[in-house]
N, C-alpha and C positions, 0 to 999 in steps of 0.2 A: 504494500499499499504506499503510495507517495503522498506526502503532505506538501501544502503550499509553503513556500519559504517564509512567508509572513502571514500567519493565520491569527486574526484577533481572537478567536475562540481559544487558542492555545497559548495566548500571551497576556497574562494578567495586567501588564503595564498599559496595554491598549485600553483596557477598561478604566484604569486610573486617569489616563489622558482625557477620556470622555468626561469623566466625573469632574476633573479640574476644569475642563472647558465650560461645563455647565455652572460651575461656581464663579468663573471669571466673567463669562459672557454678559450677565445682567448689569455689570458695573460699567459706567461711562469712564473711559480713560481721559484724564485731564493733562497729562504731561508725559514726557519720555520717562521720567523718574517713576511716575504712577505705573506705567507699562511694565517697568522692571519689578516694582515692588508687589503689584497686585497678584500676579500668579504665585509669588512666594508666600504671600499672606494667605491665599486660598489653599495652597498646599498644606499649610500648618493646620487647617481646619479639617483635613481628612484624617480620620481617627486610625489609630493602629488596629482597632477591632475591625474596621472595614477592610483594611489591607489584609488582615489575617483571614477574613472570610473569603477574600479572593483567592488566596493560596489554598485554603481548605477545600474550595470547590473544584480544584483542578482534577482530582481523581474522577469525580462525577462527569466533568467535561470530557476527559479522556475516554471514558466508557461510552458517552453519548456519541462522540465522533466516531469511535470504532463501530458501534451499533449502526450508525447512519452510513457507514462505509465512506467516510469523508464527505458525505453530503450534508444537506441542511438538517438542523435539529432544532427543536424548542427547548429552551433552557428556563426553568423557573427563576424568579428573581433571586438576586444574591442575598 
């Protein structure tokens, strides 16, 4: 079975980037300094528990991908 080189389903950081984007997007940027600081401030609001849940879900994701034979699968929320 071949896997895509970059599969978001198999890469927890991709989910973290989406979460960070959702936290940054509602804020209006006011300066270059704000552009630099805002993502850092939003990153600090992502809890360790959330990150741990992403890691702990990986065995379930691997099983779902294998069962779907690398095709599409539905995953319950994290």
